[in-house]
C-alpha positions in Angstrom: 0.0 0.0 0.0 1.2 3.6 -0.5 0.7 6.1 2.2 1.5 9.7 1.3 3.8 8.5 -1.5 5.7 5.9 0.6 5.3 2.1 0.3 4.0 0.5 3.5 3.5 -3.2 4.1 0.2 -4.0 5.8 1.2 -7.4 7.2 -2.4 -8.2 8.1 -6.0 -7.2 7.2 -6.8 -3.9 8.9 -9.6 -1.4 8.8 -8.7 2.2 8.0 -9.5 3.1 11.6 -7.2 0.4 13.0 -4.4 1.5 10.7 -4.8 5.2 11.7 -4.9 4.3 15.4 -1.8 2.1 15.1 0.0 5.0 13.5 -1.1 7.4 16.3 -3.1 9.7 14.1 -5.6 12.0 15.9 -8.7 11.2 13.9 -10.2 14.6 14.8 -7.4 16.4 13.0 -7.0 14.5 9.7 -8.8 13.9 6.4 -8.2 10.7 4.4 -8.3 10.1 0.7 -8.4 6.4 -0.3 -7.7 5.6 -4.0 -8.6 9.2 -5.0 -11.9 9.5 -3.0 -12.4 11.2 0.3 -13.4 8.8 3.1 -16.0 10.1 5.6 -14.9 9.6 9.2 -18.0 7.6 9.9 -16.7 5.0 7.4 -13.2 4.5 8.9 -14.2 1.4 10.9 -15.9 -0.3 8.0 -13.3 0.3 5.2 -10.7 -2.5 4.9 -7.3 -1.7 3.4 -5.4 -3.8 0.9 -1.8 -3.8 -0.5 -3.0 -2.2 -3.7 -4.5 0.9 -2.0 -3.2 4.4 -2.1 -3.8 6.5 1.0 -3.3 10.3 1.3 -3.6 11.5 4.9 -3.8 15.2 5.5 -3.4 16.9 8.9 -5.2 20.1 9.7 -2.8 22.7 11.0 -4.0 25.9 12.7 -2.2 29.2 12.3 -2.5 32.6 11.0 
């Protein structure tokens, strides 16, 4: 699987939510695109990842 341009080995079947939690992402502060489509936060627990997937994870940053 590719995550933000880097190849990542899954190792086992995971949901998007499991993967994000394992990588210590704060789910309140990110947006996720899977294979070119934005994934609603409500779907994170039901979307399973595969080795062919492409994830883009964007963190919201405050500032001025």
